[in-house]
ROLOGU-627568 format. One record per residue (C-alpha): residue in three letters; residue number from 1; x, y, z. Coordinates in nm, 2 decimals, decimal comma. Layout:
N
ala_NUM_X_Y_Z $
...
***
This chain:
128
met_1_15,62_2,70_9,51 $
leu_2_15,67_2,33_9,51 $
leu_3_15,33_2,28_9,68 $
glu_4_15,16_2,49_9,41 $
ala_5_15,32_2,28_9,14 $
leu_6_15,20_1,95_9,31 $
ile_7_14,85_2,09_9,34 $
gly_8_14,86_2,19_8,97 $
ile_9_14,97_1,84_8,87 $
leu_10_14,69_1,69_9,09 $
ile_11_14,43_1,90_8,92 $
phe_12_14,57_1,82_8,58 $
ser_13_14,57_1,45_8,65 $
ile_14_14,21_1,45_8,77 $
gly_15_14,11_1,63_8,44 $
ile_16_14,30_1,37_8,23 $
leu_17_14,13_1,08_8,42 $
ala_18_13,79_1,25_8,36 $
leu_19_13,86_1,28_7,99 $
leu_20_13,96_0,91_7,97 $
gly_21_13,63_0,81_8,14 $
met_22_13,43_1,02_7,90 $
gln_23_13,61_0,86_7,61 $
ala_24_13,53_0,51_7,74 $
ile_25_13,16_0,60_7,78 $
ala_26_13,15_0,76_7,43 $
met_27_13,30_0,44_7,27 $
arg_28_13,05_0,22_7,45 $
ala_29_12,76_0,44_7,32 $
thr_30_12,90_0,43_6,97 $
val_31_12,92_0,04_6,97 $
asp_32_12,57_0,02_7,12 $
ser_33_12,44_0,26_6,84 $
lys_34_12,61_0,04_6,58 $
tyr_35_12,44_-0,28_6,71 $
arg_36_12,10_-0,10_6,73 $
ser_37_12,12_0,03_6,37 $
glu_38_12,22_-0,32_6,25 $
ala_39_11,93_-0,47_6,44 $
ser_40_11,69_-0,21_6,29 $
phe_41_11,82_-0,28_5,94 $
leu_42_11,79_-0,66_5,98 $
ala_43_11,43_-0,63_6,12 $
asn_44_11,33_-0,41_5,83 $
glu_45_11,49_-0,64_5,58 $
ile_46_11,29_-0,95_5,69 $
ile_47_10,97_-0,74_5,70 $
gly_48_11,04_-0,63_5,34 $
gln_49_11,09_-0,99_5,24 $
met_50_10,76_-1,08_5,41 $
trp_51_10,58_-0,81_5,22 $
val_52_10,71_-0,97_4,89 $
asp_53_10,61_-1,32_5,01 $
arg_54_10,29_-1,21_5,20 $
asp_55_10,10_-1,53_5,10 $
asn_56_10,34_-1,74_5,31 $
leu_57_10,37_-1,54_5,63 $
ala_58_10,32_-1,84_5,85 $
asn_59_10,64_-1,99_5,70 $
tyr_60_10,84_-1,71_5,87 $
val_61_10,75_-1,79_6,23 $
thr_62_11,06_-1,87_6,43 $
pro_63_11,19_-2,12_6,52 $
ala_64_10,93_-2,38_6,41 $
ala_65_10,84_-2,29_6,05 $
cys_66_11,15_-2,08_5,96 $
ala_67_11,38_-2,38_5,95 $
asp_68_11,20_-2,50_5,63 $
his_69_11,20_-2,16_5,46 $
pro_70_11,52_-2,07_5,28 $
ala_71_11,48_-1,69_5,29 $
cys_72_11,40_-1,69_5,66 $
asn_73_11,68_-1,94_5,74 $
ala_74_11,93_-1,72_5,56 $
trp_75_11,81_-1,41_5,75 $
val_76_11,85_-1,58_6,09 $
ala_77_12,20_-1,68_5,99 $
arg_78_12,28_-1,32_5,89 $
val_79_12,14_-1,19_6,22 $
gln_80_12,37_-1,44_6,40 $
ala_81_12,67_-1,33_6,19 $
val_82_12,62_-0,96_6,23 $
leu_83_12,51_-0,92_6,60 $
pro_84_12,71_-1,06_6,89 $
asn_85_12,57_-1,36_7,08 $
ala_86_12,24_-1,36_6,88 $
thr_87_12,20_-1,74_6,92 $
gly_88_12,04_-1,98_7,15 $
ala_89_11,80_-1,81_7,39 $
asp_90_11,89_-1,48_7,22 $
ala_91_11,80_-1,59_6,87 $
pro_92_11,56_-1,36_6,68 $
ile_93_11,19_-1,42_6,71 $
ile_94_10,93_-1,37_6,44 $
ala_95_10,57_-1,40_6,55 $
val_96_10,28_-1,39_6,30 $
ala_97_9,91_-1,35_6,40 $
gly_98_9,70_-1,30_6,09 $
ser_99_9,84_-1,00_5,91 $
gln_100_10,02_-0,87_6,23 $
val_101_10,40_-0,94_6,23 $
ile_102_10,63_-0,88_6,52 $
val_103_11,01_-0,92_6,48 $
thr_104_11,23_-0,91_6,79 $
ile_105_11,60_-0,93_6,76 $
phe_106_11,82_-0,99_7,07 $
trp_107_12,19_-0,96_7,12 $
arg_108_12,45_-0,93_7,40 $
arg_109_12,74_-0,70_7,38 $
pro_110_13,07_-0,89_7,43 $
gly_111_13,16_-0,91_7,80 $
glu_112_12,81_-0,82_7,92 $
thr_113_12,53_-1,03_8,07 $
asp_114_12,24_-0,80_7,99 $
arg_115_12,08_-0,85_7,66 $
ser_116_11,96_-0,58_7,43 $
ala_117_11,65_-0,61_7,21 $
his_118_11,50_-0,44_6,91 $
thr_119_11,13_-0,50_6,83 $
val_120_10,94_-0,40_6,51 $
ala_121_10,57_-0,46_6,45 $
ala_122_10,41_-0,44_6,11 $
thr_123_10,08_-0,51_5,95 $
ile_124_10,11_-0,69_5,62 $
asn_125_9,78_-0,70_5,43 $
asn_126_9,71_-0,85_5,09 $
pro_127_9,61_-0,59_4,84 $
gly_128_9,26_-0,62_4,73 $
***
């Protein structure tokens, strides 16, 4: 009877450990989802701003021209404030080639070395 109780406790303990592991994985996925949705929102925000200011697309190229453009500069600061480790080599990149715009946002989750990225491409044409 004691042996059966010990085996029951062992099986119960393994089940509890499995539940804790699943909870940790679920929390990590939730945090990753939050950062991805934030990056998506931020990329769409700057593309929307570029649609409004489509005559000055070249001023949004990062890092060269963006430093002189207040809206772009404010957006980069917002990206760095919202996403973890989105600075330095992981700073957001905006590339413009004619009417083609590519926005890439990088970030690193706290405690990790792999970087995540979200890229959005858009074509911004002048009406006419």
